[in-house]
N, C-alpha and C positions, 0 to 999 in steps of 0.2 A: 793913632786910633781912629777908628772908622766913623764916618760920618751917620748920622742917624737917617742921612735920606740913601745911604748904602744898603744901610739894613732894610729900610721899608721897600728898597728898590727888590732885593734880594726875596724879601718875603713874598712881595707880589709875583716875582718872577717862580718861584717855588709853587705858589697856588695855582698859578697858572698851568703848571706842568702837571700838578696834581689834577687838576680839574680836565686836562685834557685824556689823563690817562683813564680816568674814570669816565666819562665819554667814550672813548674808544672801548672800554672792557665791559662795561656794564651792560651794553646790547649783547654780547657774547654770553656774560653770565646770565641774564634773562632768556636767551634761546636754549642755552644747554639746560635749564631747568624746564622749560615748558615743551622742549621737542617731543616728546610722546603725544603731548595734547595737542598736539597739530593735524595728527590722523582722525579724521570725524569718523566715528563710528556708525554713523547713519545718515540717510538722506532723508528727510521727510518721514515717514513709515518704515523705510527700506532700511535693515542693518547692511551695514558695509563691512564684510571682514575679508581676511588674508583668502584668496591672494588680490582683492582688489582694494583699489584704494580711490577716493577723490580728490585729496592735496596730494601734489607732487613730492614723491619720494616715500610714499605710503604703499604697502600689498609688496607684489612683485613686479619688476620691470617688465615682464610680460606683456601687461595688461596695465600701462602707463599710457595717461591719457583715454581711456576706453570710454572711463564712466566719467560724467559730468553731472553736477547737482548746481541747479538753477538756482536764480534768488528766490524762485516761488517754492522751494523743495522739492521741486520734480526731479528725480533720478532720470537720466536719458542715457542712449547707448550711441557710442559716436561712430558711425561707418562712414563707408566712400560715397551712400545713396543719402547721407544727411544723419538726423538727430532723432532718437525714437525714444517715447517715453518708456521706462521700464515699471512692469505691473510686480515682480517677483524675483527674486533671486534664491536659488537652492543650491546648499553647500553641500547636501548629502547625496543627492544625484544631481551632478552638478550641471545646471543650465540657467540660463537667463531668459526671462520672458519679456516680449517688448510687444506693443501695438504700434500699427502703423495708421495714422490718422488718414491718409491718403487711398487707403486699401476701402473695398467695397463693405457697407454694414447693412443690418436689417433696415434701417431709414431710410436707405439709398433706394430700395425696390429696384423698377426698372430705369431709373434716373442715373445711368451711369457718369460718374465724375472722370476728369483726367487723372491718370496715377503715375507712379514711376515703380520700378523694379526694386525691390530692397535687394540690399549685397553687402556681403563682407568682404574682409581686407584678408586674403587668402595667406600673408604671411603671418598674420596673430596667430592665436591659439585657439581662435573661437571658430565655429562651423555650425552652418543648418544642421537642425537636427532632424532624424530620419523619422520623427514620430509627427513631423509635419504634413500637412496636403494641403493642396492649392486647387481651388475653384477658379474656373475662368468662364467669363459671359460673354455672349454674344460673338462667339467666334466666327472667322469668315467659313463657311465649309469649302471654297473651293482652295483656300491655303492651309487648313489645319486639320489633321484627321482625326475626325471624331467619331467613334463607335463604341457601340455598349460590348463587354467585356464580360466573358463568361465567368459564373459566380465562382468558379475554382480559381478564377486569377486572384482572389483575395488570401487564399491560401498559398499559391504555387504561382506568384508573381514572375519568377524568373522562366516560366514556360509563355509568357505574354507578351505580346508586344508593347510598344511604349506610345500607343495612340492615346488619345484622350477621352478619357472614359464618360460617354453622354450619360451611362445609366448607374451612375455609383451612387453609392450610399449616400452618401455626403448632398448629392444634389437632388437627390429624393427626400432628405431629410435633413433641410437647412438648421444648423444649429436656433435654436429660441427662433426662427421666423419659417417656417415650413412651407410657407405660401406666399413669401416675399416677391417671386417672381412670377409675372402673369404670363408675358407674352417673349419673355427672352430666354435664349438657350442655356443652358449652364453644361460643361465637363471637368472631371478631374485631371489631373496631371502633376508628377512631379518633376520638376526641373532638376536636372542634375549640376548645373552649373548657371551663373549668372547670365551668361549669354545666352541659355535657352528661354529663360524667363523674357528678356528682353524680344527675342523673336516670337514667341507666344504673344507679348501685346504689343506685336505690331500688327496681329491679325485679330485680337481679340477686343473687347471693349474695356473690359477693367479684370481684376482677379482679387481672390482674398485668400488668406492664410487660415488654417484651422489646425490646432494641435491635439494631440489627444493627451488630456488630462488624467494622471495615475488617481485614483479614488484610494487605493492603498488597500481594498478588501479582496474578495474572493476572486481568483484568477479567471477569466473568462466573461466579466462582468465589472474590470476593476479601472477600466477609462470610458469616459467622456468626452466628445467634441468641443472645445471651445475656440474662439476667434483669439488670435495672436499668434506671434512666431516665437517659438521654442528656439535659443542657440545655446548649443552644448560648449562648454570650455573645458580644458584641463587644469588640474590645479600641481603645480610642480612642489615636490616637498625634498625640502633639505636637510640635513642634521642641526645647522647653524640655525635656520627659522624654529625646529622643533624645541632645540634649547632655549632660545629666546622667549618662546612664550612660555615655556615651563613656570608655573607658579612658584616653584621651590628655588630656581634660579634668577627669580627677580621679576617673572611676568611683562617683558617687554613687547613691544609691537613689532612686527616683520616688516623692512622698509628697506631702502636702498638709496646709495648714493647718486644725486640728481646727473654728476657729470660722469664718471666712472661706471654708474650702474652697478656696482659691487655691494654685495649685500650689506647692511646693517641693521643692527638691534637697538630700538628707539626706546629708550629709557627714560625715565623721568628728572636724572641726573645729566643725559647727555647719550651721545652715540657711541656703542662700541661695537667690535666686529665678532665678540663671541657671545655674553649673557650680561643680564646687568648686575648679577651678583658675583661675577667675575670681578675680584679685587685686583687682579693683575692687568687687566685690559690688554690682554696678548692681542695682536693684530693677527689672525689669521684665516686661511682663505677659506670659505664655507665649500664642503664637499657634498655633492647629493647622496643620498641614500639608496633612491631609488627611481632617480631620474625626473621625468614628469610624468604622472599616472593621472587616470581618466576619474577616478573616484577614491575617495579615503574616507574613512570615518571621521566624525565629530572631533573624536580623541583624538585621530593622527593628523588631522589636519590643524586643530588647533592646541594640541597639548602633546607629549608624547606618549606614542601609542601605536598601532600597527592598522596598516589599511585595511578594508574590506571589499569584496568584490560584490556588484550589482549586474544586473540583468539591462540590458539594453535592446531595445526594438531593432532588426535590422532590416535592412530594404535592402531586396535582391539586386545586385548590381546587371544593370541593362544598358545596352547603347544607348547615347544619347545621338538623340533624332529630334530634339526639340518639338516633336509632335507636329512639325510644319511638313507638309509635304515639300519634295524636291526630285531630281531625278536619281539623288543617290537613297533617298531613303521611300518612295511613294510605293515600295513594291508590298509592304509588309500591311 
């Protein structure tokens, strides 16, 4: 007959084993139940939707670690040149609007502060919008070609050279502060690359970025200039993500495995590779419907539906000359 001490020891061992199992399994169960809740849908007042995510594993891996939500609730765009406050994200005409605190503003007037050139990582799916214009102040006339461009250049830019336009509309009508500059010069130039911007800032006191905000009204009078940097992006559309987001199929959140970066549908009960209402949880590889597109409708991007086309202002392709005189480009 076994002694009472034996049963006590056995009971104690079983209890310890059971508690150990609970300790190991409970966090996994808790994680599975709350996985979809890990993807925050906003930062401050800015909504965060696909393809973006501010929590790792949410959204598309194309934009992993691109957006950061600070402790104060400020959404920021991370680029090689720094982190910049995001003032708006559009998901229909896809763009991110950021501000650069180092750029010139109306309050600076003729007091120019040191600045840094804004840049983007060319390996990402982000690009500077052609709806941006750049104004440079107090440039060296010995190094930068500053000339007033004819009026027809605004309609036929491909027929004009890439000098820094000293008679541009924006220089004559600075947004919200037309008379901020008293003794300083101004010219408008669109850098085709980050190196162009660095070259210009080498010979100019500072610069600012102005984008043309669409008012959505009668064409011809539907844009106004505002300070800021517009960054365009692409929305990758896959059948897996559309099925995952479809409310009929469970209404999941599109995400990815942080190690393999393969697609995952984040559901309330855990992660699957198909969609939340799929009881079989078949592990299938996501297949692209239309690859990567530049714009989709709200229905197409956030549910089952097709894409819609949209118009985007195109800037003429001109040779990159940086607007700086050299032996190679000083003849135009």
